[in-house]
C-alpha positions as CSV (number, residue, x, y, z in Angstrom):
1,M,-148.6,-159.5,146.4
2,A,-151.5,-158.6,144.4
3,S,-151.1,-157.2,140.9
4,V,-153.8,-156.1,138.4
5,A,-153.3,-155.1,134.8
6,H,-153.8,-151.4,134.1
7,V,-157.1,-150.3,132.7
8,A,-156.9,-150.0,128.9
9,G,-158.7,-147.7,126.6
10,P,-161.1,-148.9,123.9
11,R,-159.8,-151.7,121.8
12,I,-160.7,-153.1,118.5
13,S,-162.7,-156.3,118.9
14,P,-160.7,-159.2,117.5
15,P,-162.2,-162.6,116.6
16,R,-162.2,-165.2,119.3
17,T,-159.3,-167.6,119.4
18,S,-159.6,-171.3,119.7
19,S,-159.0,-173.2,122.9
20,A,-155.5,-174.3,123.8
21,L,-153.9,-177.1,121.9
22,A,-152.7,-180.0,124.0
23,G,-149.3,-179.3,125.4
24,A,-149.4,-175.6,124.3
25,G,-148.2,-172.7,126.4
26,P,-150.3,-169.6,127.2
27,Q,-153.3,-169.2,125.0
28,V,-154.9,-165.8,125.3
29,D,-158.4,-165.0,124.1
30,E,-158.2,-161.3,123.2
31,S,-162.0,-161.1,123.3
32,T,-161.9,-161.5,127.0
33,G,-159.4,-158.7,127.5
34,G,-156.2,-160.7,126.9
35,R,-156.8,-163.1,129.8
36,D,-155.3,-166.5,130.2
37,R,-158.2,-168.4,131.8
38,F,-155.9,-171.3,132.7
39,L,-153.9,-169.0,135.0
40,D,-157.1,-167.3,136.3
41,L,-158.5,-170.7,137.4
42,V,-155.3,-172.1,138.8
43,R,-154.7,-168.9,140.9
44,V,-158.2,-168.8,142.3
45,V,-158.3,-172.5,143.1
46,A,-154.9,-172.2,144.8
47,I,-155.9,-169.3,147.0
48,L,-159.2,-171.0,147.9
49,R,-157.3,-174.1,148.7
50,V,-155.1,-172.2,151.1
51,L,-158.1,-170.8,152.9
52,V,-159.6,-174.3,153.2
53,I,-156.3,-175.6,154.6
54,H,-156.2,-172.9,157.2
55,G,-159.7,-173.9,158.3
56,A,-159.0,-177.7,158.2
57,A,-155.8,-177.2,160.3
58,T,-157.6,-175.0,162.8
59,T,-160.6,-177.2,163.3
60,G,-159.0,-180.6,162.7
61,S,-161.7,-181.4,160.1
62,L,-161.7,-182.8,156.6
63,W,-159.5,-185.7,157.6
64,W,-156.7,-183.4,158.5
65,P,-153.7,-183.6,157.8
66,L,-154.6,-185.4,154.5
67,P,-155.6,-182.2,152.7
68,S,-152.0,-180.8,153.2
69,W,-150.9,-183.4,150.6
70,I,-153.4,-182.4,148.0
71,L,-152.6,-179.7,145.4
72,P,-150.3,-177.5,147.5
73,G,-151.6,-174.0,147.0
74,M,-148.8,-171.5,147.6
75,P,-146.4,-173.0,145.1
76,L,-149.1,-172.6,142.5
77,V,-149.7,-169.0,143.5
78,F,-146.0,-168.3,143.0
79,F,-146.1,-170.1,139.6
80,T,-148.9,-167.9,138.3
81,A,-147.1,-164.9,139.7
82,G,-144.0,-165.7,137.7
83,A,-146.1,-166.4,134.6
84,L,-147.6,-162.8,134.8
85,A,-144.5,-161.1,136.2
86,A,-142.1,-162.1,133.3
87,P,-144.0,-160.2,130.5
88,S,-144.6,-157.3,132.9
89,V,-140.8,-156.9,133.5
90,R,-140.1,-157.0,129.8
91,R,-142.8,-154.4,129.1
92,H,-142.1,-151.9,131.8
93,G,-138.5,-152.5,132.9
94,A,-137.2,-153.2,136.4
95,A,-138.0,-149.7,137.8
96,G,-141.5,-149.7,136.5
97,F,-142.2,-153.2,137.6
98,H,-140.9,-152.6,141.1
99,H,-142.9,-149.4,141.6
100,D,-146.1,-150.9,140.4
101,R,-145.9,-154.3,142.1
102,L,-144.5,-153.1,145.4
103,R,-147.3,-150.5,145.6
104,R,-149.9,-153.1,145.0
105,L,-148.4,-155.4,147.7
106,L,-147.4,-152.9,150.3
107,V,-150.4,-150.6,150.6
108,P,-152.9,-153.3,151.5
109,Y,-150.3,-154.8,153.8
110,W,-149.7,-151.5,155.5
111,V,-153.5,-151.2,156.1
112,L,-153.4,-154.6,157.8
113,L,-150.4,-153.6,159.8
114,A,-152.0,-150.3,160.9
115,T,-155.1,-152.3,162.0
116,G,-152.9,-154.5,164.0
117,L,-151.3,-151.5,165.8
118,V,-154.8,-150.3,166.7
119,V,-155.7,-153.7,168.1
120,L,-152.4,-153.7,170.0
121,A,-153.1,-150.3,171.5
122,F,-156.6,-151.3,172.7
123,G,-155.3,-154.6,174.1
124,A,-152.6,-152.8,176.0
125,L,-155.1,-150.4,177.5
126,W,-157.7,-153.1,178.3
127,W,-155.6,-156.1,179.4
128,G,-152.0,-154.9,179.6
129,G,-149.1,-157.1,180.1
130,D,-146.1,-158.1,178.0
131,A,-148.2,-159.9,175.4
132,W,-149.6,-156.5,174.3
133,T,-146.3,-154.7,174.4
134,L,-145.1,-153.4,171.0
135,R,-141.6,-154.4,170.0
136,P,-140.2,-151.1,168.5
137,L,-137.4,-152.8,166.5
138,R,-139.9,-155.2,165.0
139,M,-142.1,-152.3,164.0
140,V,-139.1,-151.0,161.9
141,D,-138.5,-154.2,160.0
142,S,-142.2,-154.7,159.6
143,L,-142.7,-151.6,157.5
144,V,-141.1,-153.3,154.5
145,P,-141.6,-157.0,155.5
146,V,-138.2,-158.5,154.6
147,V,-138.9,-160.7,157.6
148,Q,-142.2,-162.0,158.9
149,P,-143.8,-159.2,161.0
150,R,-144.0,-160.0,164.8
151,L,-145.1,-156.9,166.5
152,A,-146.1,-158.4,169.8
153,P,-146.8,-161.9,171.2
154,A,-150.6,-161.3,171.3
155,L,-150.6,-160.8,167.5
156,T,-148.5,-163.9,166.6
157,D,-151.5,-166.0,165.6
158,L,-153.2,-163.2,163.8
159,G,-150.1,-162.5,161.6
160,S,-148.8,-166.1,161.2
161,H,-149.7,-166.0,157.5
162,L,-147.6,-162.9,156.7
163,W,-144.5,-164.9,155.9
164,F,-146.0,-164.6,152.4
165,A,-145.5,-160.9,152.3
166,S,-141.8,-161.2,153.3
167,T,-141.1,-163.9,150.8
168,F,-142.9,-161.9,148.0
169,V,-141.1,-158.7,148.7
170,V,-137.7,-160.4,148.3
171,L,-138.8,-162.2,145.1
172,L,-140.3,-159.0,143.7
173,V,-137.0,-157.3,144.1
174,L,-135.1,-160.2,142.5
175,A,-137.7,-160.8,139.7
176,P,-136.2,-158.5,137.0
177,A,-132.7,-160.0,137.4
178,L,-134.2,-163.6,137.4
179,V,-136.2,-162.8,134.3
180,E,-133.1,-161.5,132.5
181,L,-131.2,-164.6,133.5
182,H,-134.1,-166.7,132.2
183,R,-134.0,-164.9,128.9
184,R,-130.4,-165.7,128.4
185,R,-130.4,-169.2,130.0
186,P,-134.0,-170.5,130.4
187,L,-133.3,-173.2,133.0
188,A,-130.7,-171.3,134.9
189,P,-132.9,-169.3,137.4
190,A,-134.9,-172.4,138.4
191,L,-131.8,-174.5,138.8
192,L,-130.1,-171.7,140.8
193,C,-133.1,-171.7,143.2
194,V,-133.0,-175.5,143.4
195,V,-129.3,-175.5,144.3
196,A,-129.7,-172.7,146.8
197,F,-132.7,-174.4,148.5
198,A,-130.8,-177.7,148.7
199,A,-127.7,-176.1,150.1
200,L,-129.7,-174.1,152.7
201,N,-131.6,-177.2,153.8
202,A,-128.3,-179.1,154.2
203,V,-126.9,-176.2,156.3
204,D,-130.1,-176.1,158.4
205,R,-130.1,-179.9,159.1
206,L,-126.4,-180.6,159.4
207,W,-124.8,-177.4,160.8
208,T,-126.9,-174.5,162.1
209,P,-130.6,-173.4,161.9
210,V,-131.5,-171.2,158.9
211,T,-134.4,-168.8,159.4
212,I,-137.6,-169.7,157.6
213,E,-137.6,-166.4,155.7
214,V,-134.3,-167.4,154.1
215,L,-135.5,-170.9,153.2
216,Y,-138.7,-169.7,151.7
217,V,-137.1,-167.5,149.1
218,P,-135.4,-170.2,146.9
219,M,-138.2,-172.7,147.8
220,Y,-140.9,-170.5,146.2
221,G,-138.5,-169.0,143.7
222,I,-138.4,-172.4,142.0
223,F,-142.1,-172.1,141.1
224,L,-141.8,-168.4,140.3
225,C,-139.1,-169.2,137.7
226,A,-141.2,-172.1,136.4
227,G,-143.8,-169.4,135.7
228,F,-141.3,-167.5,133.5
229,G,-141.0,-170.6,131.4
230,Y,-144.7,-170.9,131.0
231,A,-144.9,-167.3,129.9
232,D,-142.4,-167.6,127.0
233,G,-142.9,-171.2,126.0
234,T,-139.6,-172.6,127.2
235,L,-141.5,-174.7,129.8
236,L,-144.2,-176.0,127.4
237,R,-144.5,-175.9,123.6
238,R,-146.5,-172.9,122.5
239,S,-148.7,-173.0,119.4
240,D,-147.2,-169.7,118.1
241,R,-143.7,-171.2,117.9
242,S,-142.3,-173.0,114.9
243,P,-142.1,-176.8,115.3
244,S,-138.5,-176.6,114.3
245,G,-137.6,-174.2,117.2
246,P,-136.0,-175.3,120.4
247,R,-137.9,-177.9,122.2
248,P,-139.3,-177.0,125.6
249,W,-137.8,-178.8,128.5
250,L,-141.0,-180.2,130.1
251,R,-141.4,-183.3,127.9
252,P,-142.6,-186.8,128.9
253,A,-139.2,-187.8,130.1
254,T,-138.6,-184.8,132.3
255,A,-142.2,-184.8,133.5
256,G,-141.8,-188.4,134.5
257,L,-138.6,-187.5,136.4
258,V,-140.3,-184.7,138.2
259,L,-143.2,-187.0,139.2
260,L,-140.6,-189.5,140.4
261,V,-139.0,-186.8,142.6
262,A,-142.4,-185.9,143.9
263,V,-143.2,-189.4,144.9
264,T,-139.8,-190.0,146.4
265,G,-139.8,-186.7,148.3
266,G,-143.3,-187.2,149.6
267,W,-142.6,-190.8,150.7
268,T,-139.3,-189.8,152.4
269,A,-141.1,-187.0,154.3
270,F,-143.9,-189.4,155.4
271,A,-141.3,-192.0,156.5
272,R,-139.6,-189.4,158.7
273,G,-142.9,-189.0,160.5
274,T,-144.3,-186.0,158.6
275,R,-148.1,-186.1,158.5
276,D,-148.7,-182.4,157.9
277,L,-146.8,-181.7,154.7
278,N,-146.4,-178.1,155.5
279,H,-144.0,-179.0,158.2
280,D,-141.4,-180.6,155.8
281,L,-140.2,-178.0,153.3
282,V,-138.3,-180.4,151.1
283,G,-141.2,-182.9,150.9
284,H,-143.6,-180.0,150.3
285,T,-141.5,-178.7,147.4
286,C,-141.1,-182.1,145.8
287,V,-144.9,-182.9,146.1
288,A,-145.8,-179.5,144.8
289,A,-143.6,-179.9,141.8
290,G,-145.4,-183.1,140.9
291,W,-148.8,-181.4,141.3
292,L,-147.6,-178.6,139.1
293,V,-146.7,-181.1,136.3
294,A,-150.2,-182.7,136.7
295,V,-151.9,-179.3,136.5
296,L,-149.9,-178.4,133.3
297,A,-150.8,-181.8,131.8
298,L,-154.5,-180.8,132.2
299,Q,-153.9,-177.3,130.9
300,P,-156.4,-177.5,127.9
301,Q,-159.2,-178.9,130.0
302,L,-158.5,-176.4,132.8
303,R,-158.5,-173.5,130.4
304,A,-161.8,-174.5,128.9
305,L,-163.2,-174.8,132.5
306,G,-161.8,-171.4,133.3
307,E,-163.6,-169.9,130.2
308,R,-166.9,-171.4,131.3
309,A,-166.4,-170.2,134.9
310,A,-165.2,-166.7,133.8
311,P,-168.0,-164.8,135.6
312,V,-167.2,-166.5,138.9
313,L,-163.4,-166.0,138.4
314,D,-163.9,-162.3,137.6
315,R,-165.8,-161.8,140.9
316,I,-163.1,-163.5,143.0
317,T,-159.9,-162.4,141.5
318,P,-160.1,-158.6,141.9
319,R,-159.6,-158.8,145.7
320,T,-157.5,-161.9,146.1
321,L,-154.9,-160.2,148.1
322,T,-157.5,-158.8,150.5
323,L,-159.0,-162.2,150.7
324,Y,-155.7,-163.8,151.7
325,L,-154.6,-161.0,154.1
326,W,-157.8,-160.9,156.1
327,S,-159.2,-164.5,156.0
328,A,-156.4,-165.8,158.2
329,P,-157.0,-163.4,161.2
330,A,-160.7,-163.8,160.6
331,G,-160.3,-167.6,161.0
332,V,-158.3,-167.1,164.3
333,L,-161.0,-164.9,165.8
334,A,-163.7,-167.3,164.5
335,W,-162.2,-170.3,166.2
336,R,-161.9,-168.5,169.5
337,L,-165.6,-167.7,169.2
338,A,-166.3,-171.3,168.2
339,E,-164.4,-172.7,171.2
340,R,-166.6,-170.6,173.5
341,S,-169.8,-172.1,171.9
342,T,-168.9,-175.7,172.8
343,G,-172.0,-177.4,174.0
344,S,-174.5,-175.0,172.5
345,A,-173.5,-175.3,168.8
346,D,-171.2,-177.3,166.5
347,P,-167.8,-175.5,166.8
348,V,-166.9,-176.3,163.2
349,A,-170.2,-174.8,162.0
350,V,-169.7,-171.7,164.1
351,Y,-166.2,-171.4,162.8
352,V,-167.2,-171.6,159.2
353,L,-170.1,-169.1,159.6
354,A,-168.0,-166.6,161.6
355,T,-165.1,-166.9,159.2
356,V,-167.3,-166.2,156.2
357,L,-169.0,-163.2,157.9
358,L,-165.7,-161.7,159.1
359,T,-163.9,-162.2,155.8
360,G,-166.8,-160.8,153.9
361,G,-166.9,-157.7,156.0
362,A,-163.1,-157.3,155.5
363,L,-163.5,-157.6,151.8
364,A,-166.3,-155.0,151.7
365,V,-164.3,-152.5,153.9
366,F,-160.7,-153.1,152.8
367,G,-161.2,-154.5,149.2
368,R,-161.7,-150.9,148.0
369,I,-158.1,-150.1,149.0
370,E,-156.8,-153.0,146.8
371,D,-159.0,-151.7,144.0
372,R,-157.5,-148.2,144.3
373,T,-153.9,-149.4,144.4
374,A,-154.6,-151.6,141.3
375,G,-156.1,-148.7,139.4
376,R,-159.5,-150.2,139.0
377,N,-161.3,-147.0,139.9
378,R,-160.2,-145.2,136.8
379,P,-163.0,-144.2,134.4
380,V,-163.6,-146.6,131.5
381,P,-165.1,-145.3,128.2
382,A,-168.7,-146.6,127.9
383,A,-169.7,-145.7,124.4
384,A,-169.1,-148.1,121.5
385,G,-168.4,-146.8,118.1
386,A,-166.8,-147.8,114.8
387,A,-163.2,-147.9,113.8
388,P,-162.1,-146.2,110.5
389,D,-162.0,-149.6,108.8
390,G,-165.6,-150.3,109.8
391,R,-164.8,-152.8,112.6
392,L,-166.6,-152.3,115.9
393,L,-164.9,-150.5,118.8
394,E,-166.1,-151.7,122.2
395,P,-165.2,-150.4,125.7
396,A,-162.3,-152.3,127.2
397,A,-163.3,-154.5,130.1
398,V,-161.8,-153.5,133.4
399,P,-159.1,-156.1,133.9
400,T,-159.3,-158.0,137.2
401,V,-156.3,-160.2,136.9
402,V,-154.8,-160.5,140.4
403,D,-151.6,-162.5,140.4
404,L,-150.3,-161.9,143.9
405,R,-146.9,-161.1,142.8
């Protein structure tokens, strides 16, 4: 899930670039280490939004389920993942991409899995019973999570968020082929995911149930492929492309069509009785597409905001994967503690405080593992000097771009 750029050596300090033009594609300020602050901001907001949603759903606060309709987070996470994965595939090839990204995803995931096994062993010794009995076959398919890990009934709530790992593993494996297809036919991968998602939903509703792991792959693949288009300018016009070149597909007419689909899909889901949008995959996908168009329309403003908030973003992004993996079980444990405090303290306040403390502890303990798998412990040259042409050489900043791909 998480991916961080390799630490670079000293680089020649270039001049600062101007902020993004309206409607432009990725604008990278080389003075910040080649970072796209628009993607940084969108990714961090999306992850934090997911954590807030988990809390609101657990506690029934914040006018739940209204927040489920506002800025769906996981589609935006997959969008930023695609925007960063496409150039990585082109630079390193399929084998290099798979090795790097799977390592960064699976090592922190395995640490979480091992911790779950320890909890399961203690639970079996202390309480016993079928709820704490390990399912050996599920252990086998959980090592590489092509399906959502379900080691034992007692751990179901603690691992309910790990669908993300299984979806990402499959999309990571498919990413190089999708990137190559996108290079040849820019719209083809996204349309292929749309068709597959529609067909699987029709099968699920009209014929026989389709497992959620299968449905999630084309659903989130749509947004992953949209990220490819953001990376190369086929989604939006890039300022480094000639005005006479091919026009990007996301123009006012197509943006309006996507927004119409979003409103129609959301209204249809609501009319069917959906109040929590997470429970209707088609409605969720349609509404998320509309939000993505709105976010892209505000790209210049969001990039400027991301540049101003860079110090905050750089503190959050390095351990985004750890934050996601551990905040969910922390929230489950925090709510159980909050329920026992009823009458002596506000349960929601107890939940928030306990979640923050438990998640912070997990970040301190397990975040170092994410750092190591991302290569952030490598030495960085500290001395500045001069290039042969007289320009200053400065130590490269340690990149902290976590894209959860």
